[in-house]
C-alpha positions as CSV (number, residue, x, y, z in Angstrom):
1,X,-30.9,-192.2,-55.8
2,X,-33.9,-194.2,-54.6
3,X,-33.5,-197.8,-53.7
4,X,-37.0,-198.4,-55.1
5,X,-38.1,-198.8,-58.7
6,X,-39.5,-195.5,-59.8
7,X,-42.9,-196.8,-60.9
8,X,-43.8,-198.9,-57.8
9,X,-46.8,-196.6,-57.0
10,X,-47.8,-196.0,-60.6
11,X,-51.6,-195.4,-60.9
12,X,-52.0,-194.9,-57.1
13,X,-53.5,-191.8,-55.4
14,X,-52.3,-190.8,-52.0
15,X,-54.3,-188.6,-49.6
16,X,-51.9,-187.1,-47.0
17,X,-52.8,-185.0,-44.0
18,X,-50.0,-182.8,-42.9
19,X,-48.6,-183.1,-46.4
20,X,-47.6,-179.5,-46.7
21,X,-44.6,-179.7,-44.4
22,X,-42.1,-181.8,-42.5
23,X,-42.2,-185.6,-42.6
24,X,-45.5,-185.9,-44.4
25,X,-44.3,-183.5,-47.2
26,X,-41.3,-185.8,-47.5
27,X,-43.6,-188.9,-47.7
28,X,-45.7,-187.2,-50.4
29,X,-42.7,-186.3,-52.4
30,X,-41.4,-189.9,-52.3
31,X,-44.8,-191.3,-53.3
32,X,-45.1,-188.9,-56.2
33,X,-41.5,-189.6,-57.3
34,X,-42.5,-193.2,-57.5
35,X,-45.5,-192.8,-59.7
36,X,-48.4,-191.7,-57.5
37,X,-50.6,-188.6,-57.7
38,X,-51.3,-186.9,-54.4
39,X,-53.7,-184.8,-52.4
40,X,-52.3,-182.9,-49.5
41,X,-54.4,-181.6,-46.6
42,X,-53.7,-178.9,-44.0
43,X,-55.1,-175.8,-42.4
44,X,-52.8,-173.2,-43.9
45,X,-54.1,-172.8,-47.5
46,X,-51.3,-170.6,-48.7
47,X,-48.5,-173.0,-47.4
48,X,-50.5,-175.9,-48.8
49,X,-50.8,-174.4,-52.3
50,X,-47.1,-173.6,-52.3
51,X,-46.2,-177.1,-51.3
52,X,-48.4,-178.6,-53.9
53,X,-46.8,-176.6,-56.7
54,X,-43.3,-177.5,-55.4
55,X,-44.1,-181.2,-55.3
56,X,-45.6,-181.2,-58.7
57,X,-42.7,-179.3,-60.2
58,X,-40.2,-181.6,-58.6
59,X,-41.9,-184.9,-59.6
60,X,-44.0,-184.2,-62.7
61,X,-47.0,-185.7,-61.0
62,X,-50.3,-184.1,-60.0
63,X,-50.7,-182.7,-56.4
64,X,-54.0,-181.2,-55.3
65,X,-54.1,-178.9,-52.3
66,X,-57.3,-179.3,-50.2
67,X,-57.3,-177.1,-47.1
68,X,-59.2,-178.7,-44.2
69,X,-59.0,-179.1,-40.4
70,X,-59.0,-182.8,-39.6
71,X,-61.0,-182.1,-36.4
72,X,-64.0,-181.2,-38.5
73,X,-65.7,-184.2,-40.3
74,X,-67.6,-182.1,-42.9
75,X,-64.4,-180.5,-44.0
76,X,-62.6,-183.8,-44.1
77,X,-65.4,-185.3,-46.2
78,X,-65.3,-182.3,-48.6
79,X,-61.5,-182.8,-49.0
80,X,-62.0,-186.4,-49.8
81,X,-64.8,-185.6,-52.2
82,X,-62.5,-183.2,-54.0
83,X,-59.8,-185.9,-54.2
84,X,-62.2,-188.4,-55.7
85,X,-63.6,-185.8,-58.1
86,X,-60.1,-185.2,-59.4
87,X,-58.7,-188.7,-59.4
88,X,-61.6,-191.1,-59.1
89,X,-60.3,-192.9,-56.0
90,X,-58.0,-192.8,-53.0
91,X,-55.6,-195.8,-52.6
92,X,-53.3,-194.6,-49.8
93,X,-54.3,-192.5,-46.8
94,X,-51.5,-191.1,-44.7
95,X,-52.6,-189.6,-41.3
96,X,-49.9,-187.2,-40.4
97,X,-51.7,-184.1,-39.1
98,X,-50.5,-183.5,-35.6
99,X,-50.2,-180.9,-32.8
100,X,-47.6,-180.8,-30.1
101,X,-45.8,-178.6,-27.7
102,X,-43.7,-179.0,-24.5
103,X,-45.7,-178.8,-21.3
104,X,-45.4,-180.4,-17.8
105,X,-48.4,-182.6,-17.0
106,X,-48.8,-180.6,-13.7
107,X,-49.5,-177.4,-15.5
108,X,-51.2,-178.6,-18.7
109,X,-54.7,-177.1,-19.2
110,X,-57.7,-179.2,-19.9
111,X,-58.0,-177.6,-23.3
112,X,-54.4,-178.1,-24.2
113,X,-54.6,-181.9,-23.6
114,X,-57.9,-182.2,-25.4
115,X,-56.6,-180.2,-28.4
116,X,-53.7,-182.6,-29.1
117,X,-56.0,-185.6,-28.9
118,X,-58.5,-184.0,-31.2
119,X,-55.9,-183.3,-33.9
120,X,-53.9,-186.4,-33.6
121,X,-56.3,-189.2,-32.6
122,X,-59.7,-187.9,-33.5
123,X,-58.3,-186.4,-36.7
124,X,-56.8,-189.7,-37.6
125,X,-60.2,-191.4,-37.1
126,X,-62.1,-188.7,-39.0
127,X,-60.0,-189.1,-42.0
128,X,-59.8,-192.9,-41.9
129,X,-63.5,-193.3,-41.5
130,X,-64.4,-190.9,-44.3
131,X,-61.9,-192.5,-46.6
132,X,-63.3,-195.9,-45.8
133,X,-66.8,-194.8,-46.8
134,X,-65.7,-193.0,-50.0
135,X,-63.1,-195.3,-51.5
136,X,-61.4,-197.9,-49.4
137,X,-64.4,-200.1,-48.6
138,X,-65.1,-200.7,-52.3
139,X,-61.5,-200.7,-53.6
140,X,-59.2,-201.7,-50.8
141,X,-56.0,-199.8,-50.1
142,X,-53.7,-198.7,-47.3
143,X,-54.1,-196.5,-44.3
144,X,-50.7,-195.4,-42.9
145,X,-50.8,-193.6,-39.5
146,X,-47.9,-191.5,-38.3
147,X,-47.3,-192.5,-34.6
148,X,-44.3,-192.0,-32.3
149,X,-42.3,-193.9,-29.7
150,X,-43.0,-191.3,-27.0
151,X,-45.2,-193.7,-25.0
152,X,-43.0,-196.8,-25.2
153,X,-41.5,-195.8,-21.9
154,X,-42.1,-192.2,-21.0
155,X,-41.1,-188.8,-22.4
156,X,-41.0,-185.7,-20.3
157,X,-43.3,-182.9,-21.2
158,X,-45.2,-185.1,-23.6
159,X,-48.1,-186.6,-21.7
160,X,-50.6,-185.3,-24.2
161,X,-48.8,-186.4,-27.3
162,X,-47.9,-189.8,-25.8
163,X,-51.6,-190.5,-25.0
164,X,-52.6,-189.4,-28.5
165,X,-50.1,-191.6,-30.2
166,X,-50.8,-194.6,-28.0
167,X,-54.5,-194.3,-29.0
168,X,-53.4,-194.2,-32.7
169,X,-51.5,-197.4,-32.3
170,X,-54.5,-199.1,-30.8
171,X,-56.8,-197.8,-33.6
172,X,-54.3,-199.0,-36.2
173,X,-54.6,-202.6,-34.9
174,X,-58.3,-202.5,-34.5
175,X,-58.9,-201.3,-38.1
176,X,-56.4,-203.8,-39.5
177,X,-58.3,-206.6,-37.8
178,X,-61.8,-205.5,-38.9
179,X,-61.0,-204.4,-42.4
180,X,-58.5,-206.9,-43.6
181,X,-61.1,-209.0,-45.4
182,X,-61.9,-205.9,-47.5
183,X,-58.4,-205.7,-48.8
184,X,-57.5,-202.8,-46.6
185,X,-54.2,-202.8,-44.8
186,X,-53.7,-200.5,-41.8
187,X,-50.2,-199.8,-40.5
188,X,-48.3,-197.1,-38.7
189,X,-44.8,-195.7,-38.7
190,X,-43.3,-194.6,-35.4
191,X,-40.5,-192.1,-36.2
192,X,-37.8,-191.5,-33.6
193,X,-35.8,-188.3,-33.5
194,X,-35.9,-186.9,-37.0
195,X,-33.5,-184.1,-37.9
196,X,-34.7,-180.8,-39.5
197,X,-38.3,-181.2,-38.4
198,X,-40.4,-178.8,-36.4
199,X,-41.2,-181.5,-33.8
200,X,-37.5,-182.3,-33.2
201,X,-36.7,-178.6,-33.0
202,X,-39.2,-178.4,-30.1
203,X,-38.0,-181.5,-28.3
204,X,-34.2,-181.0,-28.8
205,X,-32.8,-177.5,-29.1
206,X,-29.5,-177.3,-31.1
207,X,-27.3,-177.1,-28.0
208,X,-28.6,-180.6,-26.9
209,X,-28.2,-182.3,-30.3
210,X,-24.7,-183.8,-29.9
211,X,-25.5,-185.3,-26.5
212,X,-28.9,-186.6,-27.7
213,X,-27.4,-188.2,-30.8
214,X,-25.1,-190.2,-28.5
215,X,-28.2,-191.6,-26.8
216,X,-29.3,-193.2,-30.1
217,X,-27.7,-196.6,-30.7
218,X,-27.0,-195.7,-34.4
219,X,-25.4,-192.5,-33.2
220,X,-27.4,-190.1,-35.4
221,X,-30.8,-188.5,-35.8
222,X,-33.0,-189.9,-38.6
223,X,-33.9,-188.0,-41.7
224,X,-37.1,-187.3,-43.5
225,X,-35.9,-189.6,-46.2
226,X,-35.6,-192.5,-43.7
227,X,-39.3,-192.2,-42.9
228,X,-40.2,-191.7,-46.6
229,X,-38.4,-194.9,-47.5
230,X,-40.3,-196.8,-44.7
231,X,-43.6,-195.4,-46.1
232,X,-42.7,-196.4,-49.6
233,X,-42.0,-200.0,-48.5
234,X,-45.3,-200.2,-46.6
235,X,-47.2,-198.8,-49.6
236,X,-45.6,-201.1,-52.1
237,X,-46.5,-204.7,-53.1
238,X,-43.5,-205.9,-51.1
239,X,-45.5,-205.2,-47.9
240,X,-48.8,-206.7,-49.3
241,X,-48.9,-209.2,-46.3
242,X,-48.1,-206.6,-43.7
243,X,-51.0,-205.2,-41.6
244,X,-51.6,-204.1,-38.1
245,X,-48.0,-203.3,-37.6
246,X,-46.3,-200.3,-35.9
247,X,-43.1,-199.9,-37.9
248,X,-40.5,-198.2,-35.7
249,X,-38.0,-196.1,-37.5
250,X,-35.8,-194.6,-34.8
251,X,-32.3,-195.9,-35.0
252,X,-33.0,-197.9,-31.8
253,X,-33.5,-194.6,-29.9
254,X,-36.3,-195.9,-27.7
255,X,-34.4,-199.0,-26.6
256,X,-32.1,-197.3,-24.0
257,X,-34.8,-194.7,-23.2
258,X,-34.4,-191.6,-25.4
259,X,-37.0,-189.9,-23.2
260,X,-34.7,-190.3,-20.2
261,X,-32.0,-188.6,-22.1
262,X,-34.3,-185.7,-22.9
263,X,-35.1,-185.4,-19.2
264,X,-31.5,-185.0,-18.1
């Protein structure tokens, strides 16, 4: 049972990149369960359509699947145009599209490093900029970027993703500063170790889980629902005076150095 009133996002439209799976699918489900309609964006059209149907069936709200690669501005713009054609506006933008893999910095190719920054950082900018022009500038709203805690100290085999997320944190603050007068809030969520996600499966194989959970002050990995609840709060009127913030949801994992635990 949700701790939030079920109509807190009534009348809102959310545009969610990466919404076909993982954390961002969970965020989309939570938004729709609390009154919003949604547009989900991803590269895999078949998976996206299946997710949109599942989300609509589960919540009774509308969910439009719009395949696009966030690295390509024309396709991003076309996806936003489709969203506005269907719903008339976009109130909430969630930038969750991301790429990641484990790789030592010493052996990482130029292309591998560039690709992660193109998906995570440049993709976040492409979507944010296009949404600003098409809806947010005129109507206000929320941009919610999905960041990470990888770069707070250091995380092994994650130089590329750490750099990408650090840039997203900076972009979050810059846009919050420049666009606040237009009624646009810009925040980020930095998840820690989240169970049952593709990213965590890569970083922490099952045989490491018990030891890694002991490195988290709250002694457990987070859940997709933990992140969805944080997103609901930031999207609600309860957070109407919150902007430029990086909201860490990690059970305190970064405090003792979760990256160091991964390196052991």
